[in-house]
C-alpha positions in Angstrom: 1.5 16.1 1.0 2.0 12.8 -1.0 1.3 9.6 0.9 2.5 6.4 -0.8 1.3 2.9 -0.2 4.2 0.4 -0.2 3.3 -2.9 -1.9 2.4 -2.6 -5.5 3.3 1.1 -5.5 7.0 1.2 -4.5 7.9 -2.4 -3.9 6.7 -5.2 -6.1 6.1 -7.6 -3.2 2.3 -8.1 -3.1 2.3 -11.3 -5.2 5.2 -12.7 -3.1 3.2 -12.0 0.1 -0.1 -13.3 -1.1 1.6 -16.5 -2.4 2.7 -17.2 1.1 -0.9 -16.7 2.2 -2.1 -19.0 -0.6 0.3 -21.7 0.7 -1.1 -21.3 4.2 -4.7 -21.5 2.9 -3.9 -24.8 1.0 -2.2 -26.2 4.1 -5.4 -25.8 6.0 -7.6 -27.3 3.2 -8.7 -24.3 1.2 -7.6 -25.2 -2.4 -6.9 -21.7 -3.7 -4.4 -20.7 -6.4 -1.7 -18.1 -6.0 -3.5 -15.9 -8.5 -6.8 -16.2 -6.7 -5.1 -15.3 -3.4 -3.5 -12.3 -4.9 -6.8 -11.0 -6.1 -8.5 -11.7 -2.8 -5.8 -10.7 -0.3 -4.0 -7.8 -1.9 -4.1 -4.8 0.4 -5.8 -6.8 3.2 -4.9 -7.1 6.8 -3.6 -10.4 8.2 -6.2 -10.7 10.9 -9.1 -10.6 8.3 -7.2 -13.0 6.0 -6.7 -15.4 8.9 -10.5 -15.3 9.5 -11.3 -15.8 5.8 -9.0 -18.9 5.6 -10.5 -20.3 8.8 -14.0 -19.8 7.4 -13.3 -21.2 4.0 -11.4 -24.2 5.3 -13.4 -24.9 8.4 -10.2 -25.3 10.3 -9.1 -23.3 13.4 -5.8 -21.4 12.8 -3.2 -20.8 15.5 -3.6 -17.7 17.6 -0.1 -16.6 16.4 -0.8 -17.3 12.7 -0.5 -13.6 11.9 3.0 -13.4 13.4 4.0 -16.7 11.7 3.0 -15.4 8.3 4.5 -12.0 8.9 7.9 -13.6 9.8 7.8 -15.7 6.6 7.1 -12.5 4.6 9.9 -10.6 6.2 12.4 -13.4 5.5 11.3 -13.6 1.9 11.5 -9.8 1.4 15.1 -9.6 2.7 16.2 -11.4 -0.4 13.4 -11.4 -3.0 11.9 -7.9 -2.9 12.1 -5.7 -6.0 11.0 -2.2 -6.8 8.0 -1.5 -9.0 9.1 -0.4 -12.4 9.9 3.3 -12.3 9.7 3.6 -8.5 13.1 5.1 -7.9 12.7 7.8 -10.6 9.2 8.6 -9.5 10.1 8.9 -5.9 13.1 11.1 -6.6 11.0 13.4 -8.9 8.3 13.7 -6.2 10.9 14.6 -3.6 12.4 17.2 -5.9 9.0 19.0 -6.0 9.6 19.8 -2.3 6.4 18.2 -1.0 6.2 16.3 2.3 6.2 12.6 1.6 5.1 9.8 3.9 4.4 6.1 3.5 1.2 4.5 4.8 1.0 0.7 4.4 -0.8 -2.2 6.0 2.5 -4.0 6.1 4.4 -4.2 9.4 7.4 -2.0 10.0 9.5 -5.2 10.0 8.2 -6.0 6.6 8.9 -2.5 5.2 12.3 -2.4 6.8 13.2 -5.6 4.9 11.6 -4.4 1.6 13.2 -1.0 1.6 16.6 -2.1 2.7 16.8 -4.9 0.1 15.7 -2.6 -2.7 17.8 0.4 -1.6 14.7 2.6 -1.2 15.7 3.2 2.5 18.3 5.6 1.1 15.5 7.8 -0.1 13.0 7.5 2.8 13.3 8.7 6.3 12.2 6.0 8.8 10.1 8.4 10.9 8.0 9.1 7.8 7.0 5.5 7.3 3.8 4.3 9.0 2.4 0.8 9.5 -1.3 0.2 9.7 -0.6 -3.2 11.3 1.7 -1.8 14.0 -0.5 1.2 14.7 -3.7 -0.9 14.6 -5.0 1.4 11.8 -5.5 -1.0 8.9 -7.0 0.1 5.6 -9.7 0.4 4.4 -10.2 2.4 7.6 -9.0 6.0 7.0 -7.1 6.3 10.3 -3.6 5.5 8.9 -3.8 8.2 6.2 -5.3 10.8 8.6 -2.5 9.9 11.1 0.2 10.5 8.4 -1.3 13.9 7.5 -1.5 14.9 11.2 2.2 14.4 11.6 2.9 17.4 9.3 -0.3 19.3 10.3 -1.6 19.1 6.8 -5.3 19.0 6.1 -6.7 15.9 4.4 -7.8 18.0 1.5 -4.2 18.9 0.7 -3.1 15.3 0.5 -2.7 13.0 -2.5 -2.5 9.3 -2.0 -0.9 6.8 -4.5 -2.5 3.4 -4.2 -2.9 0.2 -6.1 -5.6 -1.6 -4.0 -9.4 -1.1 -3.6 -8.9 -1.1 0.2 -6.3 1.7 -0.1 -8.6 3.7 -2.4 -11.4 3.4 0.1 -9.2 4.5 2.9 -8.2 7.6 1.0 -11.9 8.4 0.1 -13.0 8.1 3.7 -10.1 10.3 4.8 -11.2 13.0 2.4 -8.0 12.8 0.3 -7.5 12.8 -3.5 -6.2 9.4 -4.7 -4.2 8.2 -7.7 -4.8 4.6 -8.5 -1.9 2.7 -10.1 -3.5 -0.1 -12.2 -3.7 -1.2 -15.8 -6.3 1.0 -17.3 -8.3 -1.9 -18.8 -8.9 -3.3 -15.3 -12.0 -2.3 -13.2 -11.6 0.3 -10.5 -13.7 2.1 -7.9 -15.7 5.1 -9.2 -15.6 8.4 -7.3 -14.7 12.0 -8.3 -11.6 12.1 -6.2 -9.9 9.2 -8.0 -7.4 9.6 -10.7 -5.9 6.7 -12.6 -2.5 5.9 -14.1 -1.1 2.8 -15.7 2.6 3.3 -15.0 4.6 5.2 -12.3 6.1 7.5 -15.0 2.7 9.2 -15.3 2.5 10.1 -11.6 4.6 13.2 -11.3 3.2 14.9 -14.5 -0.3 14.2 -13.1 0.8 15.5 -9.7 2.0 18.8 -11.3 -1.4 19.2 -13.1 -3.3 18.6 -9.9 -1.1 21.1 -8.0 -1.6 23.7 -10.8 -5.4 23.2 -10.7 -5.4 23.6 -6.9 -3.5 26.9 -7.2 -5.9 28.2 -9.8 -8.9 27.2 -7.7 -7.4 29.1 -4.7 -6.6 32.2 -6.7 
């Protein structure tokens, strides 16, 4: 099975989302740039981001802050979301391999509905194979979301490969006992562990996936 993260892997919406969070932080008195917010908040869950903003600003945020920000993100994604370069070709090539595919993201289902419909990826993805860490209360870096996705197809964690772009997602895959491919510029730092592969562009994913599958077959022979 292949399990994809959403933001930064399929949809290029992480910077848009974290820019909204940066605006919120500045509103409450934490003078943080959009670039700093992107580095700090990418892959994070809204509840922890709310707590961080409250701690750094010394201000109390509304109890419904998470929902306010989520609604702002959904509204933006309905018009501004774009796919990551190469996402459509990569997803189609992965599906042609005949492997089960699922999505596991910290984004809410409402956010992903907006992102996938505005980019057209909803034509390639079945809704019941898309899972939200926020809605299921299984946020990364906990492994629960990825384990839940694998359980839906009765596939052992050791037979799953995750495609991620964030450290939180990589940690979730590691804790779940799954191999992980990290999409990130190769000159940027990354977690170090034996189950982690690295690519710099989505065009590299399916060739790497074929090599991993071939190695698994040889090991099982």
